N, CA, C and O atoms as a printed pandas DataFrame, in Angstrom:
     atom_number atom_name residue_name chain_id  residue_number  x_coord  y_coord  z_coord
0              1         N          UNK        A               1  -22.905   21.226    4.129
1              2        CA          UNK        A               1  -22.530   19.964    4.665
2              3         C          UNK        A               1  -21.601   19.257    3.690
3              4         O          UNK        A               1  -21.663   19.478    2.481
4              5         N          UNK        A               2  -20.743   18.406    4.231
5              6        CA          UNK        A               2  -19.808   17.650    3.400
6              7         C          UNK        A               2  -19.552   16.300    4.058
7              8         O          UNK        A               2  -20.022   16.035    5.164
8              9         N          UNK        A               3  -18.806   15.459    3.368
9             10        CA          UNK        A               3  -18.456   14.152    3.914
10            11         C          UNK        A               3  -17.493   14.307    5.082
11            12         O          UNK        A               3  -16.729   15.271    5.148
12            13         N          UNK        A               4  -17.537   13.361    5.993
13            14        CA          UNK        A               4  -16.541   13.315    7.056
14            15         C          UNK        A               4  -15.171   13.045    6.429
15            16         O          UNK        A               4  -15.074   12.432    5.366
16            17         N          UNK        A               5  -14.122   13.510    7.099
17            18        CA          UNK        A               5  -12.755   13.292    6.631
18            19         C          UNK        A               5  -12.081   12.301    7.565
19            20         O          UNK        A               5  -12.159   12.434    8.786
20            21         N          UNK        A               6  -11.415   11.303    6.984
21            22        CA          UNK        A               6  -10.795   10.258    7.784
22            23         C          UNK        A               6   -9.346   10.050    7.364
23            24         O          UNK        A               6   -9.043    9.951    6.176
24            25         N          UNK        A               7   -8.458    9.985    8.345
25            26        CA          UNK        A               7   -7.063    9.581    8.149
26            27         C          UNK        A               7   -6.864    8.310    8.956
27            28         O          UNK        A               7   -7.327    8.217   10.092
28            29         N          UNK        A               8   -6.172    7.319    8.372
29            30        CA          UNK        A               8   -6.019    6.041    9.070
30            31         C          UNK        A               8   -4.644    5.452    8.807
31            32         O          UNK        A               8   -4.100    5.554    7.708
32            33         N          UNK        A               9   -4.092    4.828    9.855
33            34        CA          UNK        A               9   -2.820    4.114    9.771
34            35         C          UNK        A               9   -3.055    2.692   10.254
35            36         O          UNK        A               9   -3.654    2.482   11.309
36            37         N          UNK        A              10   -2.589    1.718    9.490
37            38        CA          UNK        A              10   -2.657    0.312    9.882
38            39         C          UNK        A              10   -1.249   -0.270    9.840
39            40         O          UNK        A              10   -0.517   -0.078    8.869
40            41         N          UNK        A              11   -0.881   -0.974   10.889
41            42        CA          UNK        A              11    0.378   -1.702   10.938
42            43         C          UNK        A              11    0.051   -3.161   11.230
43            44         O          UNK        A              11   -0.650   -3.460   12.197
44            45         N          UNK        A              12    0.553   -4.064   10.403
45            46        CA          UNK        A              12    0.240   -5.481   10.600
46            47         C          UNK        A              12    1.496   -6.306   10.416
47            48         O          UNK        A              12    2.324   -6.029    9.549
48            49         N          UNK        A              13    1.621   -7.327   11.250
49            50        CA          UNK        A              13    2.722   -8.278   11.182
50            51         C          UNK        A              13    2.110   -9.669   11.160
51            52         O          UNK        A              13    1.406  -10.054   12.093
52            53         N          UNK        A              14    2.374  -10.423   10.105
53            54        CA          UNK        A              14    1.843  -11.778    9.955
54            55         C          UNK        A              14    2.980  -12.786   10.027
55            56         O          UNK        A              14    4.132  -12.461    9.739
56            57         N          UNK        A              15    2.644  -14.014   10.413
57            58        CA          UNK        A              15    3.641  -15.075   10.442
58            59         C          UNK        A              15    2.987  -16.401   10.059
59            60         O          UNK        A              15    1.769  -16.555   10.151
60            61         N          UNK        A              16    3.800  -17.341    9.635
61            62        CA          UNK        A              16    3.362  -18.697    9.341
62            63         C          UNK        A              16    4.538  -19.643    9.524
63            64         O          UNK        A              16    5.628  -19.395    9.008
64            65         N          UNK        A              17    4.320  -20.715   10.251
65            66        CA          UNK        A              17    5.372  -21.702   10.499
66            67         C          UNK        A              17    4.832  -23.099   10.226
67            68         O          UNK        A              17    3.621  -23.309   10.151
68            69         N          UNK        A              18    5.751  -24.050   10.080
69            70        CA          UNK        A              18    5.405  -25.448    9.819
70            71         C          UNK        A              18    4.493  -25.572    8.593
71            72         O          UNK        A              18    3.420  -26.174    8.636
72            73         N          UNK        A              19    4.978  -24.970    7.492
73            74        CA          UNK        A              19    4.238  -25.013    6.238
74            75         C          UNK        A              19    2.837  -24.406    6.405
75            76         O          UNK        A              19    1.862  -24.914    5.851
76            77         N          UNK        A              20    2.752  -23.315    7.175
77            78        CA          UNK        A              20    1.515  -22.580    7.479
78            79         C          UNK        A              20    0.468  -23.390    8.244
79            80         O          UNK        A              20   -0.719  -23.067    8.197
80            81         N          UNK        A              21    0.897  -24.430    8.941
81            82        CA          UNK        A              21   -0.048  -25.147    9.807
82            83         C          UNK        A              21   -0.371  -24.299   11.032
83            84         O          UNK        A              21   -1.443  -24.432   11.622
84            85         N          UNK        A              22    0.552  -23.432   11.409
85            86        CA          UNK        A              22    0.309  -22.442   12.466
86            87         C          UNK        A              22    0.615  -21.077   11.857
87            88         O          UNK        A              22    1.728  -20.831   11.391
88            89         N          UNK        A              23   -0.383  -20.192   11.866
89            90        CA          UNK        A              23   -0.183  -18.854   11.319
90            91         C          UNK        A              23   -0.958  -17.860   12.174
91            92         O          UNK        A              23   -1.835  -18.237   12.951
92            93         N          UNK        A              24   -0.631  -16.624   12.021
93            94        CA          UNK        A              24   -1.322  -15.607   12.802
94            95         C          UNK        A              24   -0.738  -14.242   12.541
95            96         O          UNK        A              24    0.011  -14.026   11.589
96            97         N          UNK        A              25   -1.105  -13.325   13.417
97            98        CA          UNK        A              25   -0.585  -11.989   13.261
98            99         C          UNK        A              25   -1.130  -11.029   14.290
99           100         O          UNK        A              25   -1.954  -11.373   15.137
100          101         N          UNK        A              26   -0.638   -9.820   14.183
101          102        CA          UNK        A              26   -1.071   -8.738   15.049
102          103         C          UNK        A              26   -1.313   -7.519   14.154
103          104         O          UNK        A              26   -0.532   -7.242   13.244
104          105         N          UNK        A              27   -2.385   -6.808   14.418
105          106        CA          UNK        A              27   -2.762   -5.649   13.614
106          107         C          UNK        A              27   -3.086   -4.502   14.565
107          108         O          UNK        A              27   -3.882   -4.658   15.491
108          109         N          UNK        A              28   -2.462   -3.349   14.330
109          110        CA          UNK        A              28   -2.729   -2.146   15.113
110          111         C          UNK        A              28   -3.275   -1.093   14.162
111          112         O          UNK        A              28   -2.770   -0.942   13.049
112          113         N          UNK        A              29   -4.305   -0.361   14.589
113          114        CA          UNK        A              29   -4.821    0.707   13.741
114          115         C          UNK        A              29   -5.093    1.957   14.558
115          116         O          UNK        A              29   -5.377    1.896   15.754
116          117         N          UNK        A              30   -4.998    3.089   13.879
117          118        CA          UNK        A              30   -5.327    4.397   14.439
118          119         C          UNK        A              30   -6.082    5.148   13.359
119          120         O          UNK        A              30   -5.609    5.268   12.229
120          121         N          UNK        A              31   -7.261    5.656   13.711
121          122        CA          UNK        A              31   -8.117    6.339   12.750
122          123         C          UNK        A              31   -8.577    7.661   13.350
123          124         O          UNK        A              31   -9.094    7.702   14.467
124          125         N          UNK        A              32   -8.384    8.741   12.597
125          126        CA          UNK        A              32   -8.804   10.074   13.026
126          127         C          UNK        A              32   -9.913   10.533   12.088
127          128         O          UNK        A              32   -9.720   10.592   10.873
128          129         N          UNK        A              33  -11.077   10.858   12.652
129          130        CA          UNK        A              33  -12.200   11.352   11.859
130          131         C          UNK        A              33  -12.470   12.798   12.253
131          132         O          UNK        A              33  -12.655   13.110   13.429
132          133         N          UNK        A              34  -12.490   13.670   11.259
133          134        CA          UNK        A              34  -12.809   15.079   11.496
134          135         C          UNK        A              34  -14.048   15.442   10.684
135          136         O          UNK        A              34  -14.471   14.686    9.809
136          137         N          UNK        A              35  -14.616   16.589   10.977
137          138        CA          UNK        A              35  -15.858   17.038   10.340
138          139         C          UNK        A              35  -16.958   15.979   10.468
139          140         O          UNK        A              35  -17.666   15.682    9.506
140          141         N          UNK        A              36  -17.087   15.413   11.688
141          142        CA          UNK        A              36  -18.089   14.377   11.921
142          143         C          UNK        A              36  -19.486   14.931   11.688
143          144         O          UNK        A              36  -19.756   16.101   11.960
144          145         N          UNK        A              37  -20.361   14.086   11.185
145          146        CA          UNK        A              37  -21.767   14.455   11.035
146          147         C          UNK        A              37  -22.476   14.138   12.343
147          148         O          UNK        A              37  -22.694   12.972   12.674
148          149         N          UNK        A              38  -22.834   15.177   13.083
149          150        CA          UNK        A              38  -23.487   15.011   14.380
150          151         C          UNK        A              38  -24.761   15.838   14.436
151          152         O          UNK        A              38  -24.860   16.898   13.818
152          153         N          UNK        A              39  -25.731   15.336   15.185
153          154        CA          UNK        A              39  -26.956   16.090   15.461
154          155         C          UNK        A              39  -26.656   17.052   16.608
155          156         O          UNK        A              39  -26.428   16.623   17.739
156          157         N          UNK        A              40  -26.657   18.328   16.319
157          158        CA          UNK        A              40  -26.412   19.340   17.352
158          159         C          UNK        A              40  -27.737   19.865   17.876
159          160         O          UNK        A              40  -28.650   20.132   17.096
160          161         N          UNK        A              41  -27.851   20.017   19.192
161          162        CA          UNK        A              41  -29.108   20.528   19.752
162          163         C          UNK        A              41  -29.329   21.989   19.377
163          164         O          UNK        A              41  -28.388   22.780   19.314
164          165         N          UNK        A              42  -30.590   22.330   19.131
165          166        CA          UNK        A              42  -30.985   23.712   18.868
166          167         C          UNK        A              42  -32.156   24.035   19.789
167          168         O          UNK        A              42  -32.810   23.120   20.290
168          169         N          UNK        A              43  -32.433   25.315   20.022
169          170        CA          UNK        A              43  -33.562   25.662   20.903
170          171         C          UNK        A              43  -34.878   25.059   20.383
171          172         O          UNK        A              43  -35.149   25.069   19.182
172          173         N          UNK        A              44  -35.678   24.539   21.306
173          174        CA          UNK        A              44  -36.959   23.936   20.949
174          175         C          UNK        A              44  -37.891   24.935   20.280
175          176         O          UNK        A              44  -38.797   24.537   19.548
176          177         N          UNK        A              45  -37.684   26.223   20.518
177          178        CA          UNK        A              45  -38.545   27.246   19.925
178          179         C          UNK        A              45  -38.429   27.287   18.402
179          180         O          UNK        A              45  -39.272   27.890   17.739
180          181         N          UNK        A              46  -37.393   26.650   17.837
181          182        CA          UNK        A              46  -37.249   26.607   16.380
182          183         C          UNK        A              46  -38.213   25.606   15.751
183          184         O          UNK        A              46  -38.426   25.621   14.538
184          185         N          UNK        A              47  -38.788   24.745   16.570
185          186        CA          UNK        A              47  -39.652   23.696   16.049
186          187         C          UNK        A              47  -38.900   22.405   15.790
187          188         O          UNK        A              47  -39.493   21.402   15.393
188          189         N          UNK        A              48  -37.597   22.428   16.012
189          190        CA          UNK        A              48  -36.760   21.244   15.825
190          191         C          UNK        A              48  -35.964   21.011   17.097
191          192         O          UNK        A              48  -35.782   21.926   17.901
192          193         N          UNK        A              49  -35.494   19.794   17.276
193          194        CA          UNK        A              49  -34.677   19.515   18.456
194          195         C          UNK        A              49  -33.189   19.503   18.137
195          196         O          UNK        A              49  -32.363   19.668   19.035
196          197         N          UNK        A              50  -32.832   19.307   16.846
197          198        CA          UNK        A              50  -31.421   19.261   16.484
198          199         C          UNK        A              50  -31.254   19.593   15.005
199          200         O          UNK        A              50  -32.218   19.644   14.242
200          201         N          UNK        A              51  -29.988   19.820   14.625
201          202        CA          UNK        A              51  -29.634   20.093   13.234
202          203         C          UNK        A              51  -28.373   19.291   12.919
203          204         O          UNK        A              51  -27.456   19.228   13.739
204          205         N          UNK        A              52  -28.323   18.682   11.742
205          206        CA          UNK        A              52  -27.165   17.896   11.326
206          207         C          UNK        A              52  -26.061   18.836   10.866
207          208         O          UNK        A              52  -26.273   19.676    9.991
208          209         N          UNK        A              53  -24.871   18.689   11.465
209          210        CA          UNK        A              53  -23.754   19.585   11.160
210          211         C          UNK        A              53  -22.443   18.826   11.117
211          212         O          UNK        A              53  -22.315   17.750   11.702
212          213         N          UNK        A              54  -21.459   19.401   10.410
213          214        CA          UNK        A              54  -20.095   18.864   10.383
214          215         C          UNK        A              54  -19.297   19.529   11.494
215          216         O          UNK        A              54  -18.909   20.690   11.366
216          217         N          UNK        A              55  -19.051   18.820   12.567
217          218        CA          UNK        A              55  -18.257   19.373   13.668
218          219         C          UNK        A              55  -17.424   18.269   14.303
219          220         O          UNK        A              55  -17.751   17.087   14.207
220          221         N          UNK        A              56  -16.363   18.672   14.938
221          222        CA          UNK        A              56  -15.657   17.792   15.846
222          223         C          UNK        A              56  -14.665   16.828   15.238
223          224         O          UNK        A              56  -14.453   16.755   14.028
224          225         N          UNK        A              57  -14.063   16.080   16.177
225          226        CA          UNK        A              57  -13.050   15.085   15.834
226          227         C          UNK        A              57  -13.148   13.940   16.826
227          228         O          UNK        A              57  -13.398   14.150   18.013
228          229         N          UNK        A              58  -12.948   12.724   16.329
229          230        CA          UNK        A              58  -12.889   11.538   17.174
230          231         C          UNK        A              58  -11.713   10.684   16.722
231          232         O          UNK        A              58  -11.440   10.571   15.527
232          233         N          UNK        A              59  -11.016   10.082   17.690
233          234        CA          UNK        A              59   -9.915    9.164   17.398
234          235         C          UNK        A              59  -10.314    7.751   17.808
235          236         O          UNK        A              59  -10.878    7.544   18.882
236          237         N          UNK        A              60  -10.020    6.785   16.949
237          238        CA          UNK        A              60  -10.230    5.366   17.238
238          239         C          UNK        A              60   -8.876    4.680   17.187
239          240         O          UNK        A              60   -8.100    4.889   16.255
240          241         N          UNK        A              61   -8.597    3.861   18.193
241          242        CA          UNK        A              61   -7.360    3.075   18.230
242          243         C          UNK        A              61   -7.730    1.648   18.571
243          244         O          UNK        A              61   -8.649    1.402   19.352
244          245         N          UNK        A              62   -7.012    0.714   17.984
245          246        CA          UNK        A              62   -7.329   -0.671   18.291
246          247         C          UNK        A              62   -6.219   -1.629   17.924
247          248         O          UNK        A              62   -5.261   -1.282   17.234
248          249         N          UNK        A              63   -6.383   -2.853   18.411
249          250        CA          UNK        A              63   -5.422   -3.918   18.148
250          251         C          UNK        A              63   -6.203   -5.205   17.929
251          252         O          UNK        A              63   -7.243   -5.432   18.548
252          253         N          UNK        A              64   -5.688   -6.034   17.046
253          254        CA          UNK        A              64   -6.295   -7.340   16.808
254          255         C          UNK        A              64   -5.187   -8.379   16.757
255          256         O          UNK        A              64   -4.189   -8.207   16.058
256          257         N          UNK        A              65   -5.373   -9.453   17.504
257          258        CA          UNK        A              65   -4.453  -10.589   17.510
258          259         C          UNK        A              65   -5.218  -11.793   16.975
259          260         O          UNK        A              65   -6.373  -12.012   17.341
260          261         N          UNK        A              66   -4.578  -12.569   16.113
261          262        CA          UNK        A              66   -5.259  -13.750   15.591
262          263         C          UNK        A              66   -4.266  -14.887   15.417
263          264         O          UNK        A              66   -3.092  -14.677   15.114
264          265         N          UNK        A              67   -4.777  -16.105   15.620
265          266        CA          UNK        A              67   -3.985  -17.324   15.507
266          267         C          UNK        A              67   -4.829  -18.372   14.798
267          268         O          UNK        A              67   -5.968  -18.626   15.189
268          269         N          UNK        A              68   -4.277  -18.974   13.765
269          270        CA          UNK        A              68   -4.954  -20.022   13.006
270          271         C          UNK        A              68   -4.085  -21.267   13.033
271          272         O          UNK        A              68   -2.875  -21.189   12.821
272          273         N          UNK        A              69   -4.699  -22.415   13.293
273          274        CA          UNK        A              69   -3.962  -23.675   13.294
274          275         C          UNK        A              69   -4.707  -24.716   12.463
275          276         O          UNK        A              69   -5.937  -24.751   12.438
276          277         N          UNK        A              70   -3.936  -25.558   11.790
277          278        CA          UNK        A              70   -4.494  -26.723   11.097
278          279         C          UNK        A              70   -4.106  -27.911   11.969
279          280         O          UNK        A              70   -2.968  -28.380   11.927
280          281         N          UNK        A              71   -5.066  -28.392   12.760
281          282        CA          UNK        A              71   -4.787  -29.433   13.739
282          283         C          UNK        A              71   -4.666  -30.811   13.076
283          284         O          UNK        A              71   -3.733  -31.560   13.364
284          285         N          UNK        A              72   -5.595  -31.136   12.204
285          286        CA          UNK        A              72   -5.597  -32.409   11.482
286          287         C          UNK        A              72   -5.961  -32.121   10.032
287          288         O          UNK        A              72   -6.912  -31.391    9.754
288          289         N          UNK        A              73   -5.193  -32.702    9.109
289          290        CA          UNK        A              73   -5.478  -32.528    7.680
290          291         C          UNK        A              73   -5.207  -33.845    6.968
291          292         O          UNK        A              73   -4.089  -34.108    6.525
292          293         N          UNK        A              74   -6.241  -34.662    6.866
293          294        CA          UNK        A              74   -6.139  -35.945    6.173
294          295         C          UNK        A              74   -7.094  -35.954    4.987
295          296         O          UNK        A              74   -7.810  -34.983    4.743
296          297         N          UNK        A              75   -7.097  -37.041    4.267
297          298        CA          UNK        A              75   -7.960  -37.167    3.094
298          299         C          UNK        A              75   -9.436  -37.116    3.479
299          300         O          UNK        A              75  -10.249  -36.572    2.732
300          301         N          UNK        A              76   -9.786  -37.669    4.623
301          302        CA          UNK        A              76  -11.185  -37.769    5.035
302          303         C          UNK        A              76  -11.621  -36.750    6.089
303          304         O          UNK        A              76  -12.815  -36.586    6.341
304          305         N          UNK        A              77  -10.660  -36.072    6.700
305          306        CA          UNK        A              77  -11.029  -35.208    7.824
306          307         C          UNK        A              77  -10.072  -34.023    7.903
307          308         O          UNK        A              77   -8.859  -34.177    7.759
308          309         N          UNK        A              78  -10.635  -32.842    8.133
309          310        CA          UNK        A              78   -9.822  -31.641    8.320
310          311         C          UNK        A              78  -10.366  -30.860    9.509
311          312         O          UNK        A              78  -11.565  -30.596    9.601
312          313         N          UNK        A              79   -9.460  -30.493   10.421
313          314        CA          UNK        A              79   -9.838  -29.751   11.622
314          315         C          UNK        A              79   -8.930  -28.528   11.727
315          316         O          UNK        A              79   -7.707  -28.647   11.808
316          317         N          UNK        A              80   -9.556  -27.353   11.723
317          318        CA          UNK        A              80   -8.831  -26.094   11.871
318          319         C          UNK        A              80   -9.374  -25.328   13.064
319          320         O          UNK        A              80  -10.550  -25.447   13.408
320          321         N          UNK        A              81   -8.517  -24.548   13.688
321          322        CA          UNK        A              81   -8.925  -23.695   14.807
322          323         C          UNK        A              81   -8.516  -22.256   14.499
323          324         O          UNK        A              81   -7.440  -22.000   13.959
324          325         N          UNK        A              82   -9.394  -21.329   14.853
325          326        CA          UNK        A              82   -9.127  -19.900   14.667
326          327         C          UNK        A              82   -9.474  -19.174   15.956
327          328         O          UNK        A              82  -10.572  -19.324   16.492
328          329         N          UNK        A              83   -8.536  -18.393   16.441
329          330        CA          UNK        A              83   -8.746  -17.605   17.657
330          331         C          UNK        A              83   -8.442  -16.153   17.318
331          332         O          UNK        A              83   -7.417  -15.846   16.710
332          333         N          UNK        A              84   -9.346  -15.264   17.718
333          334        CA          UNK        A              84   -9.157  -13.840   17.459
334          335         C          UNK        A              84   -9.460  -13.055   18.726
335          336         O          UNK        A              84  -10.436  -13.334   19.422
336          337         N          UNK        A              85   -8.625  -12.084   19.017
337          338        CA          UNK        A              85   -8.847  -11.141   20.108
338          339         C          UNK        A              85   -8.748   -9.748   19.511
339          340         O          UNK        A              85   -7.802   -9.447   18.783
340          341         N          UNK        A              86   -9.715   -8.903   19.816
341          342        CA          UNK        A              86   -9.637   -7.532   19.332
342          343         C          UNK        A              86  -10.095   -6.571   20.422
343          344         O          UNK        A              86  -10.923   -6.905   21.269
344          345         N          UNK        A              87   -9.538   -5.382   20.375
345          346        CA          UNK        A              87   -9.890   -4.338   21.322
346          347         C          UNK        A              87   -9.840   -3.006   20.584
347          348         O          UNK        A              87   -8.904   -2.731   19.833
348          349         N          UNK        A              88  -10.872   -2.176   20.812
349          350        CA          UNK        A              88  -10.934   -0.873   20.158
350          351         C          UNK        A              88  -11.436    0.150   21.163
351          352         O          UNK        A              88  -12.361   -0.109   21.934
352          353         N          UNK        A              89  -10.820    1.294   21.139
353          354        CA          UNK        A              89  -11.243    2.398   22.006
354          355         C          UNK        A              89  -11.356    3.656   21.159
355          356         O          UNK        A              89  -10.572    3.878   20.237
356          357         N          UNK        A              90  -12.340    4.465   21.491
357          358        CA          UNK        A              90  -12.451    5.752   20.811
358          359         C          UNK        A              90  -12.526    6.856   21.846
359          360         O          UNK        A              90  -12.881    6.629   23.002
360          361         N          UNK        A              91  -12.187    8.047   21.410
361          362        CA          UNK        A              91  -12.223    9.201   22.303
362          363         C          UNK        A              91  -12.604   10.431   21.491
363          364         O          UNK        A              91  -12.020   10.708   20.444
364          365         N          UNK        A              92  -13.593   11.165   21.994
365          366        CA          UNK        A              92  -13.981   12.426   21.369
366          367         C          UNK        A              92  -12.889   13.438   21.684
367          368         O          UNK        A              92  -12.552   13.652   22.848
368          369         N          UNK        A              93  -12.342   14.055   20.654
369          370        CA          UNK        A              93  -11.288   15.051   20.838
370          371         C          UNK        A              93  -11.820   16.475   20.791
371          372         O          UNK        A              93  -11.295   17.359   21.468
372          373         N          UNK        A              94  -12.877   16.706   19.984
373          374        CA          UNK        A              94  -13.386   18.061   19.812
374          375         C          UNK        A              94  -14.824   17.993   19.317
375          376         O          UNK        A              94  -15.176   17.119   18.525
376          377         N          UNK        A              95  -15.654   18.924   19.789
377          378        CA          UNK        A              95  -17.043   19.028   19.322
378          379         C          UNK        A              95  -17.300   20.390   18.690
379          380         O          UNK        A              95  -18.421   20.897   18.726
380          381         N          UNK        A              96  -16.272   20.973   18.118
381          382        CA          UNK        A              96  -16.447   22.263   17.461
382          383         C          UNK        A              96  -16.765   23.388   18.421
383          384         O          UNK        A              96  -17.556   24.273   18.095
384          385         N          UNK        A              97  -16.165   23.371   19.592
385          386        CA          UNK        A              97  -16.386   24.436   20.564
386          387         C          UNK        A              97  -17.536   24.192   21.523
387          388         O          UNK        A              97  -17.748   24.988   22.438
388          389         N          UNK        A              98  -18.276   23.120   21.340
389          390        CA          UNK        A              98  -19.382   22.784   22.241
390          391         C          UNK        A              98  -18.827   21.941   23.387
391          392         O          UNK        A              98  -18.033   21.029   23.159
392          393         N          UNK        A              99  -19.244   22.243   24.618
393          394        CA          UNK        A              99  -18.727   21.521   25.784
394          395         C          UNK        A              99  -19.197   20.082   25.833
395          396         O          UNK        A              99  -18.400   19.187   26.116
396          397         N          UNK        A             100  -20.480   19.834   25.561
397          398        CA          UNK        A             100  -21.035   18.478   25.617
398          399         C          UNK        A             100  -22.363   18.434   24.884
399          400         O          UNK        A             100  -23.045   19.447   24.729
400          401         N          UNK        A             101  -22.716   17.231   24.435
401          402        CA          UNK        A             101  -24.015   16.988   23.802
402          403         C          UNK        A             101  -24.632   15.802   24.521
403          404         O          UNK        A             101  -24.046   14.720   24.558
404          405         N          UNK        A             102  -25.814   16.002   25.092
405          406        CA          UNK        A             102  -26.525   14.916   25.761
406          407         C          UNK        A             102  -27.553   14.375   24.784
407          408         O          UNK        A             102  -28.351   15.130   24.228
408          409         N          UNK        A             103  -27.529   13.063   24.576
409          410        CA          UNK        A             103  -28.385   12.394   23.594
410          411         C          UNK        A             103  -29.403   11.545   24.327
411          412         O          UNK        A             103  -29.033   10.772   25.211
412          413         N          UNK        A             104  -30.684   11.668   23.980
413          414        CA          UNK        A             104  -31.743   10.881   24.621
414          415         C          UNK        A             104  -32.349   11.634   25.775
415          416         O          UNK        A             104  -31.687   12.455   26.411
416          417         N          UNK        A             105  -33.622   11.354   26.048
417          418        CA          UNK        A             105  -34.327   12.077   27.102
418          419         C          UNK        A             105  -34.279   11.349   28.427
419          420         O          UNK        A             105  -34.222   11.985   29.479
420          421         N          UNK        A             106  -34.302   10.025   28.395
421          422        CA          UNK        A             106  -34.231    9.265   29.627
422          423         C          UNK        A             106  -35.513    9.194   30.411
423          424         O          UNK        A             106  -35.486    8.835   31.588
424          425         N          UNK        A             107  -36.658    9.528   29.794
425          426        CA          UNK        A             107  -37.926    9.498   30.514
426          427         C          UNK        A             107  -38.489    8.092   30.652
427          428         O          UNK        A             107  -39.309    7.838   31.534
428          429         N          UNK        A             108  -38.061    7.185   29.798
429          430        CA          UNK        A             108  -38.515    5.801   29.902
430          431         C          UNK        A             108  -37.297    4.899   29.990
431          432         O          UNK        A             108  -36.175    5.324   29.718
432          433         N          UNK        A             109  -37.525    3.661   30.368
433          434        CA          UNK        A             109  -36.410    2.724   30.482
434          435         C          UNK        A             109  -35.899    2.284   29.120
435          436         O          UNK        A             109  -34.826    1.686   29.039
436          437         N          UNK        A             110  -36.633    2.561   28.044
437          438        CA          UNK        A             110  -36.253    2.128   26.698
438          439         C          UNK        A             110  -35.209    3.059   26.089
439          440         O          UNK        A             110  -34.327    2.612   25.357
440          441         N          UNK        A             111  -35.308    4.345   26.390
441          442        CA          UNK        A             111  -34.414    5.312   25.774
442          443         C          UNK        A             111  -33.028    5.271   26.406
443          444         O          UNK        A             111  -32.884    5.108   27.618
444          445         N          UNK        A             112  -32.028    5.420   25.569
445          446        CA          UNK        A             112  -30.662    5.471   26.054
446          447         C          UNK        A             112  -30.276    6.921   26.283
447          448         O          UNK        A             112  -30.562    7.779   25.448
448          449         N          UNK        A             113  -29.641    7.197   27.387
449          450        CA          UNK        A             113  -29.136    8.537   27.653
450          451         C          UNK        A             113  -27.619    8.445   27.564
451          452         O          UNK        A             113  -26.987    7.671   28.284
452          453         N          UNK        A             114  -27.046    9.242   26.674
453          454        CA          UNK        A             114  -25.603    9.209   26.453
454          455         C          UNK        A             114  -25.084   10.642   26.410
455          456         O          UNK        A             114  -25.842   11.598   26.244
456          457         N          UNK        A             115  -23.774   10.755   26.564
457          458        CA          UNK        A             115  -23.132   12.063   26.507
458          459         C          UNK        A             115  -21.982   11.997   25.517
459          460         O          UNK        A             115  -21.242   11.014   25.461
460          461         N          UNK        A             116  -21.850   13.045   24.752
461          462        CA          UNK        A             116  -20.708   13.234   23.861
462          463         C          UNK        A             116  -19.935   14.420   24.418
463          464         O          UNK        A             116  -20.425   15.549   24.438
464          465         N          UNK        A             117  -18.713   14.139   24.870
465          466        CA          UNK        A             117  -17.920   15.172   25.542
466          467         C          UNK        A             117  -16.450   14.916   25.246
467          468         O          UNK        A             117  -16.005   13.770   25.302
468          469         N          UNK        A             118  -15.680   15.967   24.931
469          470        CA          UNK        A             118  -14.250   15.765   24.694
470          471         C          UNK        A             118  -13.581   15.062   25.880
471          472         O          UNK        A             118  -13.802   15.412   27.040
472          473         N          UNK        A             119  -12.759   14.062   25.555
473          474        CA          UNK        A             119  -12.059   13.291   26.571
474          475         C          UNK        A             119  -12.753   11.990   26.935
475          476         O          UNK        A             119  -12.151   11.130   27.578
476          477         N          UNK        A             120  -14.020   11.830   26.534
477          478        CA          UNK        A             120  -14.775   10.609   26.831
478          479         C          UNK        A             120  -14.988    9.800   25.557
479          480         O          UNK        A             120  -14.901   10.349   24.459
480          481         N          UNK        A             121  -15.269    8.494   25.685
481          482        CA          UNK        A             121  -15.663    7.721   24.510
482          483         C          UNK        A             121  -16.977    8.257   23.936
483          484         O          UNK        A             121  -17.787    8.831   24.663
484          485         N          UNK        A             122  -17.183    8.068   22.639
485          486        CA          UNK        A             122  -18.402    8.526   21.973
486          487         C          UNK        A             122  -19.611    7.819   22.567
487          488         O          UNK        A             122  -19.593    6.604   22.764
488          489         N          UNK        A             123  -20.658    8.582   22.852
489          490        CA          UNK        A             123  -21.910    8.056   23.412
490          491         C          UNK        A             123  -21.702    7.283   24.716
491          492         O          UNK        A             123  -22.220    6.178   24.878
492          493         N          UNK        A             124  -20.949    7.864   25.633
493          494        CA          UNK        A             124  -20.782    7.272   26.968
494          495         C          UNK        A             124  -22.121    7.312   27.698
495          496         O          UNK        A             124  -22.938    8.202   27.463
496          497         N          UNK        A             125  -22.337    6.342   28.584
497          498        CA          UNK        A             125  -23.569    6.356   29.376
498          499         C          UNK        A             125  -23.573    7.583   30.269
499          500         O          UNK        A             125  -22.536    8.017   30.771
500          501         N          UNK        A             126  -24.770    8.131   30.453
501          502        CA          UNK        A             126  -24.889    9.364   31.211
502          503         C          UNK        A             126  -26.100    9.260   32.121
503          504         O          UNK        A             126  -27.167    8.820   31.693
504          505         N          UNK        A             127  -25.940    9.658   33.358
505          506        CA          UNK        A             127  -27.063    9.644   34.296
506          507         C          UNK        A             127  -26.565    9.820   35.714
507          508         O          UNK        A             127  -25.384   10.066   35.958
508          509         N          UNK        A             128  -27.494    9.687   36.640
509          510        CA          UNK        A             128  -27.137    9.810   38.041
510          511         C          UNK        A             128  -26.552    8.517   38.560
511          512         O          UNK        A             128  -26.963    7.429   38.156
512          513         N          UNK        A             129  -25.600    8.638   39.446
513          514        CA          UNK        A             129  -25.088    7.481   40.137
514          515         C          UNK        A             129  -25.876    7.384   41.439
515          516         O          UNK        A             129  -25.867    8.314   42.246
516          517         N          UNK        A             130  -26.550    6.267   41.639
517          518        CA          UNK        A             130  -27.407    6.126   42.810
518          519         C          UNK        A             130  -27.017    4.870   43.586
519          520         O          UNK        A             130  -26.490    3.904   43.034
520          521         N          UNK        A             131  -27.293    4.924   44.863
521          522        CA          UNK        A             131  -27.096    3.769   45.718
522          523         C          UNK        A             131  -28.466    3.389   46.290
523          524         O          UNK        A             131  -29.104    4.203   46.957
524          525         N          UNK        A             132  -28.909    2.186   46.038
525          526        CA          UNK        A             132  -30.194    1.761   46.547
526          527         C          UNK        A             132  -31.322    2.041   45.577
527          528         O          UNK        A             132  -31.116    2.198   44.373
528          529         N          UNK        A             133  -32.534    2.099   46.139
529          530        CA          UNK        A             133  -33.718    2.304   45.313
530          531         C          UNK        A             133  -33.884    3.783   45.036
531          532         O          UNK        A             133  -33.753    4.606   45.942
532          533         N          UNK        A             134  -34.168    4.123   43.800
533          534        CA          UNK        A             134  -34.317    5.512   43.427
534          535         C          UNK        A             134  -35.742    5.766   43.069
535          536         O          UNK        A             134  -36.099    6.890   42.717
């Protein structure tokens, strides 16, 4: 086993006007992680349900927008506003030759059932699509 490997690119553009009373920026990032540490399923006859292994690749992409304003700045009172919007998406690119990994049993309402599959976000919800009472 070894550490996961990560490559990342960040691009950011900042601005400030009116003596920095209004400032902000935009930040874009792309991160590629390879040799992910994942629990891989093994046959129950081994006495274990999974084994920790270095496999696969996942890509994360995102953007962040932010705006800061100094609305009032006097000797007795200061009012600032900060607004931030961020969005991030990830996608499993490879699981080391494995088609999919289903996580969780789903026997109770407490357990989460998720799927790890190339082309989908990591730990996507997994289950039956039903209409009405099941």
